[in-house]
DSSP file (Angstrom, degrees, kcal/mol; ACC not computed):
  #  RESIDUE AA STRUCTURE BP1 BP2  ACC     N-H-->O    O-->H-N    N-H-->O    O-->H-N    TCO  KAPPA ALPHA  PHI   PSI    X-CA   Y-CA   Z-CA
    1    1 A M              0   0    0      0, 0.0     2,-0.6     0, 0.0     0, 0.0   0.000 360.0 360.0 360.0 135.2   -9.9  -40.6    3.9
    2    2 A C        +     0   0    0      2,-0.0     2,-0.5     3,-0.0     5,-0.1  -0.882 360.0 158.1-124.5 101.9  -11.6  -42.7    6.6
    3    3 A I    >   -     0   0    0     -2,-0.6     3,-2.3     3,-0.3     0, 0.0  -0.983  45.4-113.0-124.2 121.5   -9.9  -42.9    9.9
    4    4 A Q  T 3  S+     0   0    0     -2,-0.5     3,-0.1     1,-0.3    -2,-0.0  -0.255 100.3  12.4 -58.6 132.1  -12.0  -43.9   12.9
    5    5 A G  T 3  S+     0   0    0      1,-0.2     2,-0.4     0, 0.0    -1,-0.3   0.442 104.0 108.5  84.3   1.3  -12.4  -41.0   15.4
    6    6 A V  S <  S-     0   0    0     -3,-2.3    -3,-0.3     1,-0.0    -1,-0.2  -0.912  74.5-109.2-115.8 138.1  -11.0  -38.4   13.0
    7    7 A S        -     0   0    0     -2,-0.4    -4,-0.1     1,-0.1    -1,-0.0  -0.190  22.6-125.0 -56.3 151.3  -13.0  -35.7   11.4
    8    8 A D  S    S+     0   0    0     -6,-0.1     2,-0.4     2,-0.0    -1,-0.1   0.727  90.9  77.6 -70.8 -22.8  -13.6  -36.0    7.6
    9    9 A E        +     0   0    0      2,-0.0     2,-0.3     0, 0.0    -2,-0.1  -0.746  56.1 158.5 -94.9 135.1  -12.2  -32.5    7.0
   10   10 A F        -     0   0    0     -2,-0.4     2,-0.4     2,-0.0    -2,-0.0  -0.971  28.5-137.1-148.2 164.1   -8.5  -31.9    7.0
   11   11 A Y        -     0   0    0     -2,-0.3     2,-0.5     2,-0.0    -2,-0.0  -0.981   8.9-162.8-128.1 128.2   -6.2  -29.3    5.6
   12   12 A V        -     0   0    0     -2,-0.4     2,-0.5     0, 0.0    -2,-0.0  -0.950   9.5-173.6-112.3 129.4   -2.9  -29.8    3.9
   13   13 A N        -     0   0    0     -2,-0.5     3,-0.1     3,-0.0    -2,-0.0  -0.984  18.7-132.3-125.9 125.3   -0.5  -26.9    3.6
   14   14 A E        -     0   0    0     -2,-0.5     2,-0.3     1,-0.1    28,-0.0  -0.294  39.8 -84.8 -70.4 161.6    2.7  -27.1    1.6
   15   15 A H        -     0   0    0      6,-0.0     2,-0.3     1,-0.0    -1,-0.1  -0.538  53.3-178.8 -70.5 125.9    5.9  -25.8    3.1
   16   16 A L        -     0   0    0     -2,-0.3    29,-0.0    -3,-0.1    -3,-0.0  -0.903  30.5-105.1-120.3 149.1    6.2  -22.0    2.6
   17   17 A T     >  -     0   0    0     -2,-0.3     4,-2.4    27,-0.2     5,-0.2  -0.286  39.4-106.0 -62.8 162.5    9.1  -19.7    3.5
   18   18 A M  H  > S+     0   0    0      1,-0.2     4,-1.8     2,-0.2     5,-0.2   0.895 122.3  51.3 -59.5 -39.5    8.4  -17.4    6.4
   19   19 A Q  H  > S+     0   0    0      1,-0.2     4,-2.2     2,-0.2    -1,-0.2   0.914 110.8  46.9 -62.2 -43.7    7.9  -14.5    4.1
   20   20 A N  H  > S+     0   0    0      1,-0.2     4,-2.9     2,-0.2    -1,-0.2   0.811 107.3  57.5 -70.9 -30.4    5.5  -16.4    1.9
   21   21 A K  H  X S+     0   0    0     -4,-2.4     4,-2.3     2,-0.2    -1,-0.2   0.922 109.4  45.5 -63.9 -40.3    3.5  -17.6    4.9
   22   22 A L  H  X S+     0   0    0     -4,-1.8     4,-2.5     2,-0.2    -2,-0.2   0.929 114.7  47.5 -69.3 -42.4    3.0  -13.9    6.0
   23   23 A I  H  X S+     0   0    0     -4,-2.2     4,-2.8     2,-0.2    -2,-0.2   0.922 112.3  50.3 -62.8 -42.7    2.1  -12.9    2.4
   24   24 A Y  H  X S+     0   0    0     -4,-2.9     4,-2.3     2,-0.2    -2,-0.2   0.913 110.4  50.1 -61.2 -43.7   -0.3  -15.9    2.1
   25   25 A K  H  X S+     0   0    0     -4,-2.3     4,-2.0     1,-0.2    -1,-0.2   0.934 113.6  44.3 -58.5 -47.6   -2.0  -14.9    5.4
   26   26 A E  H  X S+     0   0    0     -4,-2.5     4,-2.7     1,-0.2     5,-0.2   0.882 110.6  54.9 -68.7 -37.3   -2.4  -11.3    4.2
   27   27 A A  H  X S+     0   0    0     -4,-2.8     4,-2.6     1,-0.2    -1,-0.2   0.896 109.5  48.3 -61.5 -39.8   -3.7  -12.5    0.8
   28   28 A R  H  X S+     0   0    0     -4,-2.3     4,-2.2     2,-0.2    -1,-0.2   0.919 111.1  50.0 -66.2 -43.3   -6.3  -14.6    2.5
   29   29 A R  H  X S+     0   0    0     -4,-2.0     4,-1.9     1,-0.2    -2,-0.2   0.936 114.7  43.3 -62.2 -46.9   -7.4  -11.7    4.7
   30   30 A L  H  X S+     0   0    0     -4,-2.7     4,-2.5     1,-0.2    -2,-0.2   0.910 111.7  54.5 -65.2 -41.2   -7.7   -9.3    1.7
   31   31 A A  H  <>S+     0   0    0     -4,-2.6     5,-3.3    -5,-0.2     4,-0.3   0.879 107.0  50.7 -61.7 -38.0   -9.4  -11.9   -0.4
   32   32 A K  H ><5S+     0   0    0     -4,-2.2     3,-0.8     3,-0.2    -1,-0.2   0.910 111.4  47.6 -64.6 -42.7  -12.0  -12.4    2.3
   33   33 A L  H 3<5S+     0   0    0     -4,-1.9    -2,-0.2     1,-0.2    -1,-0.2   0.876 116.9  43.6 -65.3 -38.1  -12.6   -8.6    2.5
   34   34 A K  T 3<5S-     0   0    0     -4,-2.5    -1,-0.2    -5,-0.1    -2,-0.2   0.303 115.1-116.3 -91.5   8.6  -12.9   -8.4   -1.3
   35   35 A Q  T < 5 +     0   0    0     -3,-0.8     2,-0.3    -4,-0.3    -3,-0.2   0.882  50.3 170.0  55.8  47.7  -15.0  -11.5   -1.6
   36   36 A Y      < -     0   0    0     -5,-3.3    14,-0.2    -8,-0.1    -1,-0.2  -0.625  28.9-148.0 -79.3 146.4  -12.6  -13.6   -3.6
   37   37 A K  S    S+     0   0    0     13,-0.9     2,-0.4    12,-0.7    13,-0.2   0.804  73.9  32.8 -82.7 -34.2  -13.6  -17.3   -3.9
   38   38 A Y  E     +A   49   0A   0     11,-2.3    11,-2.3    13,-0.1     2,-0.3  -0.981  45.8 164.2-137.5 135.3  -10.1  -18.8   -4.0
   39   39 A V  E     +A   48   0A   0     -2,-0.4     2,-0.3     9,-0.2     9,-0.2  -0.942  27.8 150.3-140.8 129.0   -6.6  -18.2   -2.6
   40   40 A W  E     -A   47   0A   0      7,-2.1     7,-3.3    -2,-0.3     2,-0.3  -0.939  35.8-126.0-151.6 168.4   -4.2  -21.1   -2.7
   41   41 A T  E     +A   46   0A   0     -2,-0.3     2,-0.3     5,-0.2     5,-0.2  -0.897  20.1 175.8-119.0 151.6   -0.5  -22.0   -3.0
   42   42 A K  E >  S-A   45   0A   0      3,-2.0     3,-2.3    -2,-0.3    -2,-0.0  -0.921  72.8  -9.5-154.4 130.0    1.3  -24.3   -5.5
   43   43 A N  T 3  S-     0   0    0     -2,-0.3     3,-0.1     1,-0.3   -27,-0.0   0.802 129.4 -52.9  49.8  37.1    5.0  -24.9   -5.7
   44   44 A G  T 3  S+     0   0    0      1,-0.3    -1,-0.3   -29,-0.0     2,-0.2   0.404 114.6 113.9  86.4  -2.7    5.7  -22.2   -3.2
   45   45 A E  E <   -A   42   0A   0     -3,-2.3    -3,-2.0   -29,-0.0     2,-0.4  -0.680  60.2-132.2-104.7 158.7    3.7  -19.5   -5.1
   46   46 A I  E     -AB  41  59A   0     13,-0.8    13,-2.9    -2,-0.2     2,-0.3  -0.917  24.6-177.0-115.1 134.4    0.5  -17.8   -4.0
   47   47 A F  E     -AB  40  58A   0     -7,-3.3    -7,-2.1    -2,-0.4     2,-0.3  -0.915   7.4-170.1-130.7 154.2   -2.5  -17.4   -6.3
   48   48 A A  E     -AB  39  57A   0      9,-2.0     9,-3.1    -2,-0.3     2,-0.3  -0.989   3.6-175.9-141.4 148.8   -5.9  -15.8   -6.0
   49   49 A R  E     -A   38   0A   0    -11,-2.3   -11,-2.3    -2,-0.3   -12,-0.7  -0.971  14.3-158.7-146.1 130.4   -9.1  -15.9   -8.1
   50   50 A K  S    S+     0   0    0      5,-0.5   -13,-0.9    -2,-0.3     2,-0.2   0.926  78.1   6.3 -76.8 -46.6  -12.2  -13.8   -7.5
   51   51 A E  S    S-     0   0    0      4,-0.2     3,-0.3   -15,-0.1    -1,-0.1  -0.763  82.0 -99.5-130.1 174.4  -14.7  -16.0   -9.5
   52   52 A D  S    S+     0   0    0     -2,-0.2    -1,-0.0     1,-0.2    -2,-0.0   0.851 124.4  38.1 -63.8 -35.4  -14.6  -19.4  -11.2
   53   53 A T  S    S+     0   0    0      2,-0.0    -1,-0.2    -4,-0.0     2,-0.0   0.484  95.6 102.2 -99.2  -5.8  -14.3  -17.6  -14.6
   54   54 A S  S    S-     0   0    0     -3,-0.3     2,-0.0     1,-0.1     0, 0.0  -0.316  78.9 -92.6 -76.8 161.0  -11.9  -14.7  -13.6
   55   55 A G        -     0   0    0      1,-0.1    -5,-0.5    -2,-0.0     2,-0.4  -0.247  41.4-103.7 -69.7 161.0   -8.2  -14.6  -14.3
   56   56 A V        -     0   0    0     -7,-0.1     2,-0.5    -6,-0.1    -7,-0.2  -0.737  26.0-149.2 -89.9 132.6   -5.7  -15.9  -11.8
   57   57 A I  E     -B   48   0A   0     -9,-3.1    -9,-2.0    -2,-0.4     2,-0.6  -0.884   6.9-152.0 -99.3 128.8   -3.6  -13.4   -9.8
   58   58 A I  E     -B   47   0A   0     -2,-0.5     2,-0.8   -11,-0.2   -11,-0.2  -0.903   4.4-158.6-102.0 126.6   -0.1  -14.4   -8.9
   59   59 A V  E     +B   46   0A   0    -13,-2.9   -13,-0.8    -2,-0.6     3,-0.1  -0.884  22.1 164.2-107.3 104.7    1.1  -12.8   -5.7
   60   60 A K        -     0   0    0     -2,-0.8     2,-0.3     1,-0.1    -1,-0.2   0.746  65.4  -7.6 -92.3 -24.8    4.9  -12.9   -5.7
   61   61 A D  S >> S-     0   0    0    -38,-0.1     3,-0.8     1,-0.0     4,-0.6  -0.892  88.0 -75.3-155.5-178.2    5.6  -10.4   -3.0
   62   62 A T  G >4 S+     0   0    0      1,-0.3     3,-1.0    -2,-0.3     4,-0.3   0.823 126.4  59.9 -59.7 -30.2    3.9   -7.8   -0.8
   63   63 A E  G >4 S+     0   0    0      1,-0.2     3,-1.6     2,-0.2    -1,-0.3   0.865  97.0  61.7 -62.2 -35.1    3.6   -5.5   -3.7
   64   64 A G  G X4 S+     0   0    0     -3,-0.8     3,-1.5     1,-0.3    -1,-0.2   0.667  84.8  76.0 -63.4 -20.4    1.5   -8.1   -5.4
   65   65 A L  G X< S+     0   0    0     -3,-1.0     3,-1.4    -4,-0.6    -1,-0.3   0.746  80.5  70.7 -63.3 -23.6   -1.1   -7.9   -2.7
   66   66 A K  G <  S+     0   0    0     -3,-1.6    -1,-0.3    -4,-0.3    -2,-0.2   0.707  85.5  68.5 -67.0 -18.6   -2.2   -4.6   -4.3
   67   67 A N  G <  S+     0   0    0     -3,-1.5     2,-1.2    -4,-0.2    -1,-0.3   0.632  77.0  88.3 -76.0 -12.7   -3.6   -6.7   -7.2
   68   68 A I    <         0   0    0     -3,-1.4    -1,-0.1    -4,-0.2   -32,-0.0  -0.747 360.0 360.0 -86.3  95.6   -6.3   -8.2   -4.9
   69   69 A K              0   0    0     -2,-1.2    -1,-0.2   -35,-0.1    -2,-0.1   0.377 360.0 360.0-129.3 360.0   -8.9   -5.6   -5.4
């Protein structure tokens, strides 16, 4: 996207419920500590992947955060 006076980098975040926003924030924090490459949301769900070839972890609730190891 090329808009004069605007940085080339921008971030788009889909609408999440307040609970999922908090879970997503914690998932990102844990993923950074555990050196995960990716944490993202799609259709209101939260996903994490440690490496390009590793399986996808679906974080549905706070209990699911335990799967980010």
